[in-house]
N, C-alpha and C positions, 0 to 999 in steps of 0.2 A: 505494499499499500504506500501512496507518497501520504506523509504524513506531515501538517505543520504543529511547529511546539512554541506556542507561548511561553516566555518566560525561559526558553528552553537551556542558558547559559549559567541558568543559577544552579544553587546548589541540588535537588532534585531534579530540576530538568535535564540538566547535563551528564547526570547517572541514565535517566531513563532515556535519554539520544541514545545512548551508548548501549542498550538493549536494544532501540528500536533496532540501530545499524547492526548489531549482530546478532537482529531475528532476519534481515533483508529487506527492511525496509526503505524508504528515500525517505529525507528528513530536511525539512524546513525550519531554519530557525528563527521565530521574532521575537525579539528583546531590547529596551532601551538601553537598557546597562547598567541603569541607574544602580542598582543593587547587586552586580557580578559583572563578570571580565570575558573578555570574548578569548584570555587563555584560556579559560575552562574550553571551550571547544575547540581550540586547536590540540588538546590534548586529547580527548575524544577522537579526534581525527587519528591520532599515533595509532592509539589504542583501538581501534575499528579498522586502521586498514580505509576509510570512507572518508571522503569528501561531503562537507555540511554547507549547505548553504543559509548565511546567516543574514537578517536583512533587522536593523537597527531600528526599529520601529518602535513609538509608545501605543498603548492601545487604545488611549485617549484620540490618537489622532485618526477619525475614520475614514477620513479618504484615503489613507495609505492604506488601514486594512481591507478595503475595497479593490484598491488594486495589487495588494495581494494575492486575495482570493480568487477573484477574478481572474487574473492570470494563472494562479497555480494549478488548476486541475486535481486539487485533494479529495481526497477521498475520505479522511477524519483530520480531525483538529484534539489535540491535547492541551488542556488550557491549567498554565499553571500561575501566569504573570499574573503579579497583584500584590500589593503591599501586607505583610502581616506577621505584626509584633506586636503583641498585646498591648504593652504598657503606652507603646506611642501610639497607638488606635484609641486609647484613656485621653492620651493628650491632644490630639489632632484628628477627632472623628470625621472631618468632612472629609480631608482628602482621603481618608480610608473608604466613604462611602464613593466618593468621585473617581479614585479611581480603580477600585472592585468591582462597586455595583455599574455604575457607566462605563467603564472599560470594557462587563464584559456583556453591557447592553449594544455597544458599538461593536464586539467582535460577531455576536447571534443574528446581529442586523447581516454584517457580512455575508455569514454563513450563508444565510436565509437566501441572499441574492444571489451568491455565486450556487447555491443547490447544494452547496458541502452540509449535509445531515447527520454525522456520526461523530459527536465530541463525548471525550470523557473528560470531569472537570476534577481538578483538583480542591476537593472542600475541607474539612475540619472536624477532629471532635470535641471542637471547642462550641459545636451546633448543639452538643446536649447541655452546655452549662453547668452547673452546682447540683446535680440529680444526685438523691443520695443511693439511685438505685444501682449500684458495679456489679460485672461488667456491662457495656452502655450496648443495646441488642439496636437495631437500624428500625423496627419499631415505634422508639423510644418518643416520649415527645421531646422537641428541638425548644430549647430556652436558654440562648446565649447569655452571656452574662458581660461580653465587652462590645465596644465597636468592631473588631476584627471578627470575632465570635457571629455577630449579625450579619457582616455584610456575606459573611458566607451562608448562614439562611435564609438569608433573603434570595440571593443566587441562587440557591435551592428552589426555593419558592417560584423564582422565573421560571426555573429548568422544568418542573414539576407543572407548570402551567402550561410551557412549550410544545412540552409532550402529551399534555391531555389534547391541546389544541391543534396539534399535528401530530397525528400518528402515523406518519413515516419517519419521523425523526428516531435514533437509539441514541441515549443519553448513559452514561454511567457516571455516579455520585459517590466519590471515594471518599471516605469519612477516615482521614489518618491520622494518626497518634504522632508521637515526637520521633522524629526522622535524627537518624545518629550515624555516624561511620562514614567511612569512604572505602571507595575502592578502591579492592586488595593488593593493586599497584602502589597505592598510595601515589599517584599520579591528579588524582581529580577530589575534591571535597569540598570541606564545608569552611567560605573564604568572606566572613560577615564584614560588612565596612564597619568600620568606625567599633562602638563598644559591642560584644554580642550582645543580643536579646535573649539568647536560648543557652541554655545551661552546658550543653558540651563541646562547643567550639571558646566557651570563658574558662571551662576546667581545662583545658588544652591548652588555651594561650596563659595560665598559669603554670600550667607542668611546662612549657617552653620556656619563661623566664619573663615573657612579655607583660605580663600582669602579676599583681604581688600575692594576692589571694582570692578567691571565690567571695560573692556575696549571697547567703541565702536567707532568702526571703521567706520567711516564718518560719518559727519552729514551735509553735503551738496547734500546730492541726488535729485532728483525731487520726494520727496515725501510729505505725508501731514506733516511729522515734521523731516523732513530733513534725518533720518537713514533708511536702509535698510528695505525695506519690503519683509518678505518671508510664504511662506504657509508652515505652524507648523501643523503637522498630529498626532496623540497622537499613540504610537508603539503599543497599541494593537489592532488599528483599521489598522493598516500597516499589522501587522503578520494575523489578518483577511483576507486580500485583498493577501496574500500569497497563505493561504489555497484555496480561491476561485478560483486564477489563476490555483492551482495544480488541481481540481478537473475538473475544465473547460478543463486541455489538458488534462487530463487522457485520452478523448474517440477519441479525436482529434491530427491532424495534421494541419502543416504550424505553421506560426513566426507571435504572437501576440504581439499587444505593448499597453500597457495602463497606464496611469498616476494615481497613486495613492494620494490625496490631498484632501483638504477641499475645494477648492476652492476658498479658502479668504486669502485674505495678511493680514500680521499683521508686526509692526517693530519693531526694535530692542526697541526702548522705552516701546510701547505697552506692550510686552513681559516681560520688567521689570516690569511696574506697575502690571501685570495680577499677578507676583512673588511675587510683595510686598504683594500684599492683599492674596493672598492662604495662605503665609508664615506669616504675620503679624511681617514680619521683614524688616528692613530696608535695600536699597540695593543701595548703593552709586556706583556713577559710573561716568568716565571720558570720553573725546570725543579724538581721534585719528584718525589721515590723513585713508583714507581708503588703502584699503589692494590691493594687486596686485592679478586680477583674478575675485573679487565681483563686482556682479549687482546690478541695483540698488532696481528692482522690480520681484519677480518672483511668480507666484501661478497657479494652474492647474484649467485646464478644468478637469475636472471627470466623465463627463458625459457618457463616453464610458465604462467605467468600470462598471459603473450602467446598463448601458443597456443590454453589454454583461455577466457579473459576478452578474449583480443582489449586485455587494456592492457599499456602501456608506460609509463614516466618520460618526461616531456619535458623537464622542466626542466634546467639544469644550473649548476655549484655555484656561479657567476657571481650569477646570476638567484635563487639560494636565499639570498645576501647580499644582494644590492639588495634584494630582498622584505624579509627581518628586519630591516634599515638602514630600509625605508622604516617599516614598524610602529614599530622601538624610538626613531625621531626624533618622530615624528606622537603617538608616545605614552613618554614618557620615563622615567613611571613605572608605566609598565604600565595597566590600569585604572583603576586608583586616581588 
C-alpha cells in the first residue's frame, strides 16, 4: 500500500515508518518538524535500505494538505501529527484544540476530497480519564481530565460520526498507553525538544548526565509506593500494533477501537529502579506536588487487540529500559 504518515518524523511515527517499510509499504511522511528531526528519517532509511519522501507541511495548512493528497494516490493514512504534552495542554489549551482538532478536520476533509478512506488514528489512554475501573476496556465511558486528552476524545467523536455517516470509510482508533524504549539498533529513539514531558526520556537524560535529578510528581497516590502507575509499552510493539491495525482495516469498513498496552502497570519508582539496573547509573530523584490532569493508575486491557489483530506486546520493562538506554548512550544529545 501507499501510505501517508502525518507526524512520521516523530518518536512513534519514525518507528512505525520503519515497520511499514520493512513490510513492503511505500511511505510518504508529512511533518512540520516542530517537535521532531529529519535525521530520524535518514536513519530509518539506513535501517530499511529504502527511500522516504518527506514533505515539510503543517496539518493546519489545508491547501498544502489538499495538494499532497490529491496528487499522492494514497490508499491509507496513519495520523500521528499533534501536540501531546499533558502539562503544556493545561497551560495552553487553545493551541491544543486548534492544532489537534482543527488540524485533524483539515486532514479528514482533504482525505474526503481525494477519495482516501482508510485511516489509523493515534489516540491515547488519556481518553479514559481518572476512572477507578482498571484495566481500561474499550467500551468504558470516556472522561478525559486534561485538554490534551479531550482533544483525542473529541477527535474520536468526530471519527465515530464520520464512520456512521460514511460507511465506506474504515477507521482504527488506537488508544495506546505510555510508549518507551527505542529500536534495538540504537539508531532511532525518543529525542524531545527542551525539557522532556515524559518519564523515560527524563530518566535517561539524568543517567547520561544531562540533568541532575528526576522530579517525581506526587508520592501520595493510592498505589503500592505512592507514585503514579502507568502501562509502559515498547515503541516497537506499538509500531507493530499500527501495522496490524492497517492490515485489518485495508479490506474492511467501519470504526474500530483498540487499546495498545501490556496490561501491566509500573510505578514511577519501579521505572527508575529498572532504568538504574539497565544503565548501571545512579538516578537521583526528588518528590514534588502532583501535576494537574494526572491520574493515579492507568493500564490496559489489550485482549481485544489480541482477538481481532493477533497483536500483543512482547517486551517487558527491563527490555524497554535496556533499549532506551542503548539509544541514549549512543546518542547523548539525541539527533543533534
